[in-house]
Backbone and ligand atoms as CSV (ligand in chain L), in Angstrom:
chain,resi,resn,atom,element,x,y,z
A,1,UNK,N,N,24.511,3.596,4.147
A,1,UNK,CA,C,23.083,3.284,4.192
A,1,UNK,C,C,22.912,1.772,4.213
A,2,UNK,N,N,21.822,1.367,4.768
A,2,UNK,CA,C,21.622,-0.085,4.837
A,2,UNK,C,C,20.160,-0.451,4.635
A,3,UNK,N,N,19.974,-1.677,4.245
A,3,UNK,CA,C,18.635,-2.201,3.999
A,3,UNK,C,C,18.013,-2.602,5.337
A,4,UNK,N,N,16.836,-2.045,5.606
A,4,UNK,CA,C,16.154,-2.360,6.873
A,4,UNK,C,C,15.240,-3.562,6.679
A,5,UNK,N,N,15.017,-4.287,7.763
A,5,UNK,CA,C,14.123,-5.440,7.714
A,5,UNK,C,C,12.680,-4.932,7.680
A,6,UNK,N,N,11.865,-5.541,6.818
A,6,UNK,CA,C,10.479,-5.096,6.648
A,6,UNK,C,C,9.530,-5.975,7.468
A,7,UNK,N,N,8.685,-5.316,8.254
A,7,UNK,CA,C,7.671,-6.025,9.047
A,7,UNK,C,C,6.571,-6.543,8.118
A,8,UNK,N,N,6.186,-7.785,8.305
A,8,UNK,CA,C,5.153,-8.400,7.466
A,8,UNK,C,C,3.846,-8.516,8.237
A,9,UNK,N,N,2.750,-8.600,7.472
A,9,UNK,CA,C,1.408,-8.689,8.045
A,9,UNK,C,C,1.369,-9.730,9.163
A,10,UNK,N,N,0.851,-9.340,10.288
A,10,UNK,CA,C,0.843,-10.222,11.462
A,10,UNK,C,C,1.795,-9.718,12.524
A,11,UNK,N,N,2.778,-8.918,12.095
A,11,UNK,CA,C,3.701,-8.325,13.054
A,11,UNK,C,C,2.942,-7.234,13.834
A,12,UNK,N,N,2.904,-7.310,15.173
A,12,UNK,CA,C,2.090,-6.363,15.945
A,12,UNK,C,C,2.416,-4.897,15.689
A,13,UNK,N,N,3.661,-4.592,15.320
A,13,UNK,CA,C,4.014,-3.177,15.124
A,13,UNK,C,C,3.196,-2.539,14.000
A,14,UNK,N,N,2.738,-3.336,13.046
A,14,UNK,CA,C,1.933,-2.797,11.940
A,14,UNK,C,C,0.539,-2.364,12.403
A,15,UNK,N,N,0.146,-2.771,13.608
A,15,UNK,CA,C,-1.181,-2.442,14.128
A,15,UNK,C,C,-1.144,-1.385,15.223
A,16,UNK,N,N,0.049,-0.875,15.525
A,16,UNK,CA,C,0.173,0.157,16.556
A,16,UNK,C,C,0.023,1.554,15.956
A,17,UNK,N,N,-0.466,2.496,16.768
A,17,UNK,CA,C,-0.491,3.903,16.362
A,17,UNK,C,C,0.935,4.433,16.559
A,18,UNK,N,N,1.495,5.013,15.498
A,18,UNK,CA,C,2.878,5.502,15.583
A,18,UNK,C,C,2.953,6.807,16.368
A,19,UNK,N,N,4.054,6.999,17.065
A,19,UNK,CA,C,4.251,8.210,17.875
A,19,UNK,C,C,4.778,9.364,17.023
A,20,UNK,N,N,4.382,10.597,17.373
A,20,UNK,CA,C,4.957,11.751,16.669
A,20,UNK,C,C,6.468,11.850,16.939
A,21,UNK,N,N,7.157,12.474,15.998
A,21,UNK,CA,C,8.598,12.684,16.127
A,21,UNK,C,C,8.808,14.074,16.709
A,22,UNK,N,N,9.667,14.203,17.702
A,22,UNK,CA,C,9.954,15.539,18.241
A,22,UNK,C,C,11.046,16.200,17.390
A,23,UNK,N,N,11.065,17.537,17.427
A,23,UNK,CA,C,12.072,18.264,16.648
A,23,UNK,C,C,13.479,17.870,17.089
A,24,UNK,N,N,13.636,17.695,18.385
A,24,UNK,CA,C,14.956,17.349,18.939
A,24,UNK,C,C,15.423,15.982,18.414
A,25,UNK,N,N,14.487,15.032,18.438
A,25,UNK,CA,C,14.797,13.676,17.964
A,25,UNK,C,C,15.131,13.672,16.473
A,26,UNK,N,N,14.353,14.460,15.714
A,26,UNK,CA,C,14.526,14.482,14.262
A,26,UNK,C,C,15.908,15.001,13.878
A,27,UNK,N,N,16.449,15.902,14.692
A,27,UNK,CA,C,17.737,16.525,14.350
A,27,UNK,C,C,18.928,15.647,14.700
A,28,UNK,N,N,18.728,14.549,15.383
A,28,UNK,CA,C,19.880,13.705,15.734
A,28,UNK,C,C,20.410,12.999,14.486
A,29,UNK,N,N,21.700,12.738,14.471
A,29,UNK,CA,C,22.266,12.073,13.293
A,29,UNK,C,C,21.732,10.641,13.185
A,30,UNK,N,N,21.410,10.059,14.322
A,30,UNK,CA,C,20.855,8.708,14.306
A,30,UNK,C,C,19.521,8.689,13.537
A,31,UNK,N,N,18.674,9.690,13.815
A,31,UNK,CA,C,17.371,9.739,13.143
A,31,UNK,C,C,17.531,10.067,11.661
A,32,UNK,N,N,18.444,10.970,11.342
A,32,UNK,CA,C,18.694,11.306,9.933
A,32,UNK,C,C,19.216,10.087,9.174
A,33,UNK,N,N,20.040,9.283,9.817
A,33,UNK,CA,C,20.509,8.029,9.196
A,33,UNK,C,C,19.359,7.073,8.974
A,34,UNK,N,N,18.462,7.033,9.959
A,34,UNK,CA,C,17.295,6.163,9.837
A,34,UNK,C,C,16.467,6.560,8.602
A,35,UNK,N,N,16.272,7.872,8.401
A,35,UNK,CA,C,15.518,8.340,7.221
A,35,UNK,C,C,16.236,7.905,5.937
A,36,UNK,N,N,17.562,8.061,5.900
A,36,UNK,CA,C,18.322,7.623,4.720
A,36,UNK,C,C,18.151,6.121,4.492
A,37,UNK,N,N,18.144,5.359,5.568
A,37,UNK,CA,C,17.964,3.905,5.439
A,37,UNK,C,C,16.560,3.558,4.946
A,38,UNK,N,N,15.569,4.335,5.384
A,38,UNK,CA,C,14.200,4.122,4.874
A,38,UNK,C,C,14.147,4.352,3.364
A,39,UNK,N,N,14.774,5.442,2.915
A,39,UNK,CA,C,14.771,5.755,1.473
A,39,UNK,C,C,15.473,4.637,0.708
A,40,UNK,N,N,16.614,4.216,1.234
A,40,UNK,CA,C,17.396,3.155,0.597
A,40,UNK,C,C,16.588,1.855,0.509
A,41,UNK,N,N,15.903,1.538,1.590
A,41,UNK,CA,C,15.106,0.300,1.651
A,41,UNK,C,C,13.954,0.365,0.652
A,42,UNK,N,N,13.258,1.512,0.618
A,42,UNK,CA,C,12.155,1.687,-0.338
A,42,UNK,C,C,12.659,1.517,-1.768
A,43,UNK,N,N,13.793,2.130,-2.080
A,43,UNK,CA,C,14.310,2.057,-3.450
A,43,UNK,C,C,14.753,0.646,-3.805
A,44,UNK,N,N,15.465,-0.007,-2.891
A,44,UNK,CA,C,15.978,-1.356,-3.200
A,44,UNK,C,C,14.852,-2.378,-3.342
A,45,UNK,N,N,13.747,-2.151,-2.618
A,45,UNK,CA,C,12.633,-3.109,-2.689
A,45,UNK,C,C,11.563,-2.672,-3.701
A,46,UNK,N,N,11.873,-1.621,-4.469
A,46,UNK,CA,C,10.948,-1.112,-5.484
A,46,UNK,C,C,9.594,-0.716,-4.919
A,47,UNK,N,N,9.589,-0.147,-3.729
A,47,UNK,CA,C,8.344,0.400,-3.180
A,47,UNK,C,C,8.159,1.819,-3.698
A,48,UNK,N,N,6.919,2.307,-3.711
A,48,UNK,CA,C,6.680,3.718,-4.031
A,48,UNK,C,C,6.522,4.533,-2.755
A,49,UNK,N,N,6.469,3.842,-1.629
A,49,UNK,CA,C,6.374,4.513,-0.343
A,49,UNK,C,C,6.743,3.537,0.753
A,50,UNK,N,N,7.119,4.106,1.898
A,50,UNK,CA,C,7.445,3.263,3.046
A,50,UNK,C,C,7.159,4.077,4.312
A,51,UNK,N,N,6.543,3.441,5.285
A,51,UNK,CA,C,6.250,4.098,6.559
A,51,UNK,C,C,7.116,3.448,7.638
A,52,UNK,N,N,7.531,4.246,8.626
A,52,UNK,CA,C,8.476,3.753,9.637
A,52,UNK,C,C,8.011,2.475,10.352
A,53,UNK,N,N,6.694,2.326,10.668
A,53,UNK,CA,C,6.297,1.070,11.327
A,53,UNK,C,C,6.597,-0.168,10.474
A,54,UNK,N,N,6.682,0.016,9.155
A,54,UNK,CA,C,7.003,-1.117,8.282
A,54,UNK,C,C,8.444,-1.579,8.431
A,55,UNK,N,N,9.272,-0.753,9.048
A,55,UNK,CA,C,10.656,-1.155,9.312
A,55,UNK,C,C,10.909,-1.135,10.832
A,56,UNK,N,N,9.858,-1.514,11.560
A,56,UNK,CA,C,9.944,-1.754,13.004
A,56,UNK,C,C,10.273,-0.523,13.839
A,57,UNK,N,N,9.828,0.655,13.384
A,57,UNK,CA,C,9.986,1.856,14.204
A,57,UNK,C,C,8.631,2.549,14.244
A,58,UNK,N,N,8.022,2.604,15.429
A,58,UNK,CA,C,6.673,3.130,15.553
A,58,UNK,C,C,6.694,4.651,15.707
A,59,UNK,N,N,7.118,5.295,14.636
A,59,UNK,CA,C,7.235,6.764,14.605
A,59,UNK,C,C,6.557,7.290,13.353
A,60,UNK,N,N,6.092,8.545,13.416
A,60,UNK,CA,C,5.349,9.109,12.287
A,60,UNK,C,C,6.279,9.666,11.203
A,61,UNK,N,N,6.817,8.761,10.409
A,61,UNK,CA,C,7.672,9.134,9.276
A,61,UNK,C,C,7.243,8.313,8.068
A,62,UNK,N,N,7.064,8.977,6.932
A,62,UNK,CA,C,6.859,8.243,5.687
A,62,UNK,C,C,7.781,8.813,4.614
A,63,UNK,N,N,8.177,7.946,3.691
A,63,UNK,CA,C,8.955,8.383,2.529
A,63,UNK,C,C,8.225,7.898,1.277
A,64,UNK,N,N,8.306,8.688,0.215
A,64,UNK,CA,C,7.632,8.373,-1.048
A,64,UNK,C,C,8.598,8.646,-2.194
A,65,UNK,N,N,8.521,7.832,-3.216
A,65,UNK,CA,C,9.253,8.131,-4.442
A,65,UNK,C,C,8.818,7.142,-5.504
A,66,UNK,N,N,8.625,7.611,-6.700
A,66,UNK,CA,C,8.285,6.695,-7.781
A,66,UNK,C,C,8.896,7.212,-9.066
A,67,UNK,N,N,9.716,6.400,-9.662
A,67,UNK,CA,C,10.224,6.748,-10.985
A,67,UNK,C,C,10.522,5.445,-11.722
A,68,UNK,N,N,9.751,5.204,-12.773
A,68,UNK,CA,C,9.945,3.980,-13.548
A,68,UNK,C,C,9.894,2.757,-12.656
A,69,UNK,N,N,8.921,2.740,-11.734
A,69,UNK,CA,C,8.877,1.658,-10.756
A,69,UNK,C,C,8.450,0.349,-11.398
A,70,UNK,N,N,9.223,-0.719,-11.140
A,70,UNK,CA,C,8.891,-1.999,-11.783
A,70,UNK,C,C,7.664,-2.653,-11.145
A,71,UNK,N,N,7.378,-2.341,-9.872
A,71,UNK,CA,C,6.192,-2.923,-9.239
A,71,UNK,C,C,4.919,-2.177,-9.662
A,72,UNK,N,N,5.071,-0.907,-10.069
A,72,UNK,CA,C,3.917,-0.108,-10.499
A,72,UNK,C,C,4.287,0.612,-11.799
A,73,UNK,N,N,4.404,-0.144,-12.899
A,73,UNK,CA,C,4.955,0.447,-14.130
A,73,UNK,C,C,4.075,1.510,-14.784
A,74,UNK,N,N,2.779,1.504,-14.491
A,74,UNK,CA,C,1.886,2.432,-15.197
A,74,UNK,C,C,1.580,3.691,-14.399
A,75,UNK,N,N,2.397,3.988,-13.412
A,75,UNK,CA,C,2.074,5.114,-12.538
A,75,UNK,C,C,2.974,6.322,-12.822
A,76,UNK,N,N,2.479,7.523,-12.541
A,76,UNK,CA,C,3.306,8.715,-12.771
A,76,UNK,C,C,4.473,8.805,-11.794
A,77,UNK,N,N,5.476,9.563,-12.176
A,77,UNK,CA,C,6.641,9.757,-11.310
A,77,UNK,C,C,6.280,10.645,-10.119
A,78,UNK,N,N,6.818,10.305,-8.968
A,78,UNK,CA,C,6.699,11.165,-7.788
A,78,UNK,C,C,8.111,11.477,-7.319
A,79,UNK,N,N,8.427,12.757,-7.135
A,79,UNK,CA,C,9.758,13.071,-6.602
A,79,UNK,C,C,9.874,12.591,-5.153
A,80,UNK,N,N,11.092,12.423,-4.706
A,80,UNK,CA,C,11.315,11.966,-3.330
A,80,UNK,C,C,10.692,12.957,-2.337
A,81,UNK,N,N,9.954,12.397,-1.391
A,81,UNK,CA,C,9.326,13.222,-0.354
A,81,UNK,C,C,9.501,12.510,0.986
A,82,UNK,N,N,9.992,13.240,1.972
A,82,UNK,CA,C,10.090,12.722,3.341
A,82,UNK,C,C,9.105,13.527,4.174
A,83,UNK,N,N,8.215,12.856,4.857
A,83,UNK,CA,C,7.195,13.543,5.659
A,83,UNK,C,C,7.237,13.063,7.097
A,84,UNK,N,N,7.282,14.032,7.995
A,84,UNK,CA,C,7.286,13.751,9.428
A,84,UNK,C,C,5.960,14.262,10.000
A,85,UNK,N,N,5.370,13.504,10.878
A,85,UNK,CA,C,4.102,13.864,11.540
A,85,UNK,C,C,3.033,14.360,10.549
A,86,UNK,N,N,2.776,13.605,9.484
A,86,UNK,CA,C,1.822,14.082,8.475
A,86,UNK,C,C,0.371,14.022,8.951
A,87,UNK,N,N,-0.408,14.963,8.429
A,87,UNK,CA,C,-1.852,14.981,8.716
A,87,UNK,C,C,-2.617,15.257,7.446
A,88,UNK,N,N,-3.645,14.450,7.207
A,88,UNK,CA,C,-4.495,14.646,6.033
A,88,UNK,C,C,-5.755,15.386,6.458
A,89,UNK,N,N,-6.095,16.426,5.712
A,89,UNK,CA,C,-7.342,17.147,5.992
A,89,UNK,C,C,-8.072,17.407,4.682
A,90,UNK,N,N,-9.292,17.883,4.800
A,90,UNK,CA,C,-10.128,18.217,3.648
A,90,UNK,C,C,-10.161,17.126,2.587
A,91,UNK,N,N,-10.463,15.885,2.982
A,91,UNK,CA,C,-10.559,14.834,1.964
A,91,UNK,C,C,-11.736,15.096,1.030
A,92,UNK,N,N,-11.533,14.876,-0.247
A,92,UNK,CA,C,-12.612,15.114,-1.218
A,92,UNK,C,C,-13.683,14.042,-1.074
A,93,UNK,N,N,-14.906,14.418,-1.481
A,93,UNK,CA,C,-15.966,13.411,-1.494
A,93,UNK,C,C,-15.740,12.421,-2.621
A,94,UNK,N,N,-15.144,12.888,-3.735
A,94,UNK,CA,C,-14.947,11.888,-4.791
A,94,UNK,C,C,-13.794,10.967,-4.477
A,95,UNK,N,N,-14.064,9.727,-4.865
A,95,UNK,CA,C,-13.126,8.650,-4.581
A,95,UNK,C,C,-12.561,8.136,-5.895
A,96,UNK,N,N,-11.348,7.588,-5.815
A,96,UNK,CA,C,-10.804,6.898,-6.985
A,96,UNK,C,C,-10.447,5.492,-6.552
A,97,UNK,N,N,-10.631,4.559,-7.456
A,97,UNK,CA,C,-10.341,3.170,-7.124
A,97,UNK,C,C,-9.125,2.709,-7.901
A,98,UNK,N,N,-8.210,2.062,-7.206
A,98,UNK,CA,C,-7.014,1.569,-7.893
A,98,UNK,C,C,-6.464,0.339,-7.194
A,99,UNK,N,N,-5.546,-0.334,-7.881
A,99,UNK,CA,C,-4.903,-1.520,-7.322
A,99,UNK,C,C,-3.818,-1.099,-6.340
A,100,UNK,N,N,-3.774,-1.736,-5.201
A,100,UNK,CA,C,-2.693,-1.458,-4.234
A,100,UNK,C,C,-2.018,-2.751,-3.827
A,101,UNK,N,N,-0.753,-2.604,-3.499
A,101,UNK,CA,C,0.018,-3.689,-2.917
A,101,UNK,C,C,0.805,-3.080,-1.778
A,102,UNK,N,N,1.570,-3.878,-1.087
A,102,UNK,CA,C,2.281,-3.355,0.087
A,102,UNK,C,C,3.490,-4.234,0.362
A,103,UNK,N,N,4.603,-3.600,0.714
A,103,UNK,CA,C,5.814,-4.374,1.016
A,103,UNK,C,C,5.624,-5.237,2.263
A,104,UNK,N,N,4.616,-4.907,3.076
A,104,UNK,CA,C,4.340,-5.705,4.284
A,104,UNK,C,C,3.300,-6.803,4.028
A,105,UNK,N,N,2.727,-6.801,2.829
A,105,UNK,CA,C,1.707,-7.806,2.481
A,105,UNK,C,C,2.188,-8.482,1.203
A,106,UNK,N,N,2.991,-9.515,1.356
A,106,UNK,CA,C,3.664,-10.106,0.204
A,106,UNK,C,C,2.705,-10.686,-0.822
A,107,UNK,N,N,3.027,-10.388,-2.076
A,107,UNK,CA,C,2.408,-11.101,-3.211
A,107,UNK,C,C,0.911,-10.940,-3.372
A,108,UNK,N,N,0.333,-9.885,-2.819
A,108,UNK,CA,C,-1.098,-9.669,-3.010
A,108,UNK,C,C,-1.356,-8.261,-3.540
A,109,UNK,N,N,-2.384,-8.166,-4.373
A,109,UNK,CA,C,-2.892,-6.876,-4.815
A,109,UNK,C,C,-4.399,-6.871,-4.610
A,110,UNK,N,N,-4.951,-5.685,-4.370
A,110,UNK,CA,C,-6.405,-5.587,-4.242
A,110,UNK,C,C,-6.848,-4.183,-4.592
A,111,UNK,N,N,-8.096,-4.061,-4.986
A,111,UNK,CA,C,-8.616,-2.738,-5.350
A,111,UNK,C,C,-9.126,-2.001,-4.116
A,112,UNK,N,N,-8.717,-0.746,-4.008
A,112,UNK,CA,C,-9.064,0.081,-2.850
A,112,UNK,C,C,-9.603,1.421,-3.354
A,113,UNK,N,N,-10.627,1.919,-2.678
A,113,UNK,CA,C,-11.124,3.270,-2.993
A,113,UNK,C,C,-10.474,4.259,-2.025
A,114,UNK,N,N,-9.999,5.357,-2.579
A,114,UNK,CA,C,-9.354,6.412,-1.769
A,114,UNK,C,C,-9.927,7.762,-2.166
A,115,UNK,N,N,-9.734,8.745,-1.285
A,115,UNK,CA,C,-10.115,10.114,-1.638
A,115,UNK,C,C,-9.257,10.571,-2.830
A,116,UNK,N,N,-9.916,11.236,-3.779
A,116,UNK,CA,C,-9.206,11.654,-4.993
A,116,UNK,C,C,-8.276,12.836,-4.721
A,117,UNK,N,N,-8.583,13.584,-3.657
A,117,UNK,CA,C,-7.836,14.820,-3.402
A,117,UNK,C,C,-7.895,15.137,-1.914
A,118,UNK,N,N,-6.854,15.711,-1.373
A,118,UNK,CA,C,-6.910,16.211,-0.001
A,118,UNK,C,C,-5.732,17.150,0.260
A,119,UNK,N,N,-5.743,17.725,1.452
A,119,UNK,CA,C,-4.645,18.609,1.853
A,119,UNK,C,C,-3.777,17.869,2.850
A,120,UNK,N,N,-2.498,18.069,2.720
A,120,UNK,CA,C,-1.581,17.411,3.618
A,120,UNK,C,C,-0.716,18.442,4.329
A,121,UNK,N,N,-0.545,18.279,5.620
A,121,UNK,CA,C,0.405,19.129,6.326
A,121,UNK,C,C,1.328,18.251,7.158
A,122,UNK,N,N,2.466,18.786,7.492
A,122,UNK,CA,C,3.451,18.019,8.252
A,122,UNK,C,C,4.776,18.753,8.199
A,123,UNK,N,N,5.848,18.001,8.265
A,123,UNK,CA,C,7.196,18.596,8.305
A,123,UNK,C,C,8.120,17.815,7.388
A,124,UNK,N,N,9.144,18.487,6.878
A,124,UNK,CA,C,10.160,17.761,6.114
A,124,UNK,C,C,11.225,17.236,7.085
A,125,UNK,N,N,12.298,16.668,6.571
A,125,UNK,CA,C,13.286,16.024,7.449
A,125,UNK,C,C,14.084,17.019,8.287
A,126,UNK,N,N,13.961,18.307,7.962
A,126,UNK,CA,C,14.604,19.347,8.785
A,126,UNK,C,C,13.611,20.007,9.735
A,127,UNK,N,N,12.411,19.410,9.822
A,127,UNK,CA,C,11.313,19.919,10.651
A,127,UNK,C,C,10.819,21.288,10.192
A,128,UNK,N,N,10.979,21.545,8.892
A,128,UNK,CA,C,10.366,22.727,8.297
A,128,UNK,C,C,8.922,22.368,7.951
A,129,UNK,N,N,7.956,23.211,8.370
A,129,UNK,CA,C,6.560,22.868,8.085
A,129,UNK,C,C,6.261,22.822,6.584
A,130,UNK,N,N,5.387,21.903,6.220
A,130,UNK,CA,C,4.966,21.718,4.826
A,130,UNK,C,C,3.449,21.709,4.794
A,131,UNK,N,N,2.875,22.209,3.712
A,131,UNK,CA,C,1.437,22.070,3.518
A,131,UNK,C,C,1.174,22.123,2.021
A,132,UNK,N,N,0.440,21.153,1.510
A,132,UNK,CA,C,0.181,21.132,0.060
A,132,UNK,C,C,-1.058,20.300,-0.219
A,133,UNK,N,N,-1.571,20.482,-1.441
A,133,UNK,CA,C,-2.691,19.658,-1.896
A,133,UNK,C,C,-2.142,18.491,-2.686
A,134,UNK,N,N,-2.809,17.357,-2.590
A,134,UNK,CA,C,-2.378,16.195,-3.369
A,134,UNK,C,C,-3.601,15.602,-4.040
A,135,UNK,N,N,-3.399,15.086,-5.250
A,135,UNK,CA,C,-4.516,14.415,-5.915
A,135,UNK,C,C,-4.014,13.231,-6.728
A,136,UNK,N,N,-4.956,12.391,-7.150
A,136,UNK,CA,C,-4.631,11.244,-7.996
A,136,UNK,C,C,-3.713,10.255,-7.298
A,137,UNK,N,N,-2.769,9.723,-8.071
A,137,UNK,CA,C,-1.856,8.693,-7.566
A,137,UNK,C,C,-1.086,9.168,-6.321
A,138,UNK,N,N,-0.661,10.425,-6.348
A,138,UNK,CA,C,0.072,11.003,-5.215
A,138,UNK,C,C,-0.788,10.935,-3.943
A,139,UNK,N,N,-2.064,11.327,-4.084
A,139,UNK,CA,C,-2.987,11.296,-2.934
A,139,UNK,C,C,-3.192,9.867,-2.440
A,140,UNK,N,N,-3.258,8.921,-3.363
A,140,UNK,CA,C,-3.477,7.515,-3.001
A,140,UNK,C,C,-2.277,6.976,-2.213
A,141,UNK,N,N,-1.072,7.251,-2.700
A,141,UNK,CA,C,0.131,6.756,-2.011
A,141,UNK,C,C,0.221,7.376,-0.612
A,142,UNK,N,N,-0.087,8.669,-0.514
A,142,UNK,CA,C,-0.054,9.324,0.802
A,142,UNK,C,C,-1.052,8.678,1.767
A,143,UNK,N,N,-2.257,8.395,1.282
A,143,UNK,CA,C,-3.272,7.787,2.157
A,143,UNK,C,C,-2.843,6.392,2.593
A,144,UNK,N,N,-2.241,5.636,1.661
A,144,UNK,CA,C,-1.763,4.282,1.995
A,144,UNK,C,C,-0.679,4.353,3.073
A,145,UNK,N,N,0.282,5.250,2.880
A,145,UNK,CA,C,1.415,5.321,3.826
A,145,UNK,C,C,0.975,5.879,5.183
A,146,UNK,N,N,0.120,6.892,5.169
A,146,UNK,CA,C,-0.316,7.488,6.430
A,146,UNK,C,C,-1.206,6.512,7.201
A,147,UNK,N,N,-1.922,5.662,6.479
A,147,UNK,CA,C,-2.662,4.579,7.146
A,147,UNK,C,C,-1.736,3.709,8.004
A,148,UNK,N,N,-0.520,3.453,7.505
A,148,UNK,CA,C,0.426,2.641,8.287
A,148,UNK,C,C,0.734,3.281,9.647
A,149,UNK,N,N,0.672,4.615,9.710
A,149,UNK,CA,C,0.953,5.313,10.978
A,149,UNK,C,C,-0.213,5.176,11.959
A,150,UNK,N,N,-1.368,4.743,11.405
A,150,UNK,CA,C,-2.565,4.561,12.242
A,150,UNK,C,C,-2.843,3.086,12.494
A,151,UNK,N,N,-1.887,2.241,12.145
A,151,UNK,CA,C,-2.070,0.807,12.373
A,151,UNK,C,C,-2.963,0.132,11.345
A,152,UNK,N,N,-3.124,0.763,10.181
A,152,UNK,CA,C,-3.994,0.201,9.136
A,152,UNK,C,C,-3.175,-0.269,7.934
A,153,UNK,N,N,-3.659,-1.297,7.273
A,153,UNK,CA,C,-3.074,-1.726,5.995
A,153,UNK,C,C,-4.169,-1.668,4.921
A,154,UNK,N,N,-3.766,-1.765,3.648
A,154,UNK,CA,C,-4.753,-1.553,2.575
A,154,UNK,C,C,-5.889,-2.566,2.611
A,155,UNK,N,N,-5.623,-3.744,3.151
A,155,UNK,CA,C,-6.677,-4.769,3.235
A,155,UNK,C,C,-7.863,-4.251,4.058
A,156,UNK,N,N,-7.574,-3.455,5.073
A,156,UNK,CA,C,-8.641,-2.894,5.930
A,156,UNK,C,C,-9.525,-1.916,5.153
A,157,UNK,N,N,-9.015,-1.380,4.062
A,157,UNK,CA,C,-9.751,-0.365,3.282
A,157,UNK,C,C,-10.487,-0.976,2.096
A,158,UNK,N,N,-10.340,-2.281,1.897
A,158,UNK,CA,C,-11.040,-2.928,0.773
A,158,UNK,C,C,-12.491,-3.158,1.174
A,159,UNK,N,N,-13.408,-2.761,0.284
A,159,UNK,CA,C,-14.804,-3.045,0.619
A,159,UNK,C,C,-15.322,-4.254,-0.142
A,160,UNK,N,N,-14.464,-4.851,-0.975
A,160,UNK,CA,C,-14.871,-6.037,-1.732
A,160,UNK,C,C,-13.636,-6.920,-1.928
A,161,UNK,N,N,-13.591,-8.015,-1.213
A,161,UNK,CA,C,-12.407,-8.878,-1.285
A,161,UNK,C,C,-12.351,-9.722,-2.560
A,162,UNK,N,N,-13.361,-9.595,-3.404
A,162,UNK,CA,C,-13.327,-10.405,-4.628
A,162,UNK,C,C,-12.201,-9.958,-5.568
A,163,UNK,N,N,-11.653,-8.761,-5.336
A,163,UNK,CA,C,-10.542,-8.329,-6.199
A,163,UNK,C,C,-9.177,-8.746,-5.649
A,164,UNK,N,N,-9.143,-9.326,-4.471
A,164,UNK,CA,C,-7.851,-9.716,-3.892
A,164,UNK,C,C,-7.191,-10.764,-4.793
A,165,UNK,N,N,-5.950,-10.466,-5.179
A,165,UNK,CA,C,-5.315,-11.200,-6.275
A,165,UNK,C,C,-3.851,-11.503,-5.956
A,166,UNK,N,N,-3.439,-12.723,-6.225
A,166,UNK,CA,C,-2.015,-13.032,-6.130
A,166,UNK,C,C,-1.273,-12.242,-7.210
A,167,UNK,N,N,-0.050,-11.847,-6.888
A,167,UNK,CA,C,0.719,-11.012,-7.805
A,167,UNK,C,C,0.873,-11.661,-9.183
A,168,UNK,N,N,1.127,-12.960,-9.225
A,168,UNK,CA,C,1.302,-13.643,-10.511
A,168,UNK,C,C,0.017,-13.576,-11.337
A,169,UNK,N,N,-1.121,-13.689,-10.661
A,169,UNK,CA,C,-2.409,-13.621,-11.370
A,169,UNK,C,C,-2.722,-12.184,-11.763
A,170,UNK,N,N,-2.311,-11.240,-10.921
A,170,UNK,CA,C,-2.477,-9.822,-11.257
A,170,UNK,C,C,-1.728,-9.520,-12.555
A,171,UNK,N,N,-0.482,-10.004,-12.629
A,171,UNK,CA,C,0.325,-9.755,-13.826
A,171,UNK,C,C,-0.267,-10.462,-15.042
A,172,UNK,N,N,-0.843,-11.636,-14.820
A,172,UNK,CA,C,-1.412,-12.401,-15.928
A,172,UNK,C,C,-2.714,-11.770,-16.446
A,173,UNK,N,N,-3.564,-11.301,-15.518
A,173,UNK,CA,C,-4.914,-10.911,-15.932
A,173,UNK,C,C,-5.220,-9.424,-15.867
A,174,UNK,N,N,-4.516,-8.691,-15.030
A,174,UNK,CA,C,-4.969,-7.335,-14.725
A,174,UNK,C,C,-3.969,-6.232,-15.032
A,175,UNK,N,N,-2.693,-6.585,-15.168
A,175,UNK,CA,C,-1.678,-5.540,-15.318
A,175,UNK,C,C,-1.859,-4.776,-16.631
A,176,UNK,N,N,-1.941,-5.498,-17.748
A,176,UNK,CA,C,-2.159,-4.865,-19.041
A,176,UNK,C,C,-3.334,-5.568,-19.704
A,177,UNK,N,N,-4.536,-5.234,-19.267
A,177,UNK,CA,C,-5.668,-5.964,-19.814
A,177,UNK,C,C,-5.747,-5.815,-21.327
A,178,UNK,N,N,-5.914,-6.915,-22.000
A,178,UNK,CA,C,-6.011,-6.910,-23.464
A,178,UNK,C,C,-7.484,-6.838,-23.823
A,179,UNK,N,N,-7.804,-5.891,-24.660
A,179,UNK,CA,C,-9.209,-5.772,-25.053
A,179,UNK,C,C,-9.575,-6.856,-26.059
A,180,UNK,N,N,-10.677,-7.484,-25.814
A,180,UNK,CA,C,-11.126,-8.513,-26.749
A,180,UNK,C,C,-12.439,-8.060,-27.370
A,181,UNK,N,N,-12.644,-8.463,-28.561
A,181,UNK,CA,C,-13.903,-8.059,-29.203
A,181,UNK,C,C,-14.769,-9.276,-29.483
L,1,ZN,ZN,ZN,2.016,-0.489,2.694
């Protein structure tokens, strides 16, 4: 496995609509290696998710995993999930707001509102169909990663840039807010 190079904001590939993966392509050892490299890259860079366009491949693949993540210490664990050609449907009307960052947007965090719940369908790495409901943090990570397949980054989803924060300031002021009386 190897560490893939991460595309940073401004790289045109982050703004392209990713292509669906065919079953034939997914079954090649080259593509399976690519998925392993995505997982490896996400883990080594302490991401909770990674989309293929972020590693210069404009294909509809996302990987997710969170366990004791140092970049997001207060978040619940998510088991490893590989999703091919994902589709979000039935988004809830209620929204949740949370801090997001991105491996393609260095050193910034901002508050984003996302659907609190939705249904997801797609395929696993063996092209077996999947369909499930997601809510809370899991739903937020899925929406963030699937946005990458549509050429969107979290900055596009912010409706108030006043929360945009450098990582050092986020850690100083917002990570563990101390209550004052
Ligand atoms: Zn991202």
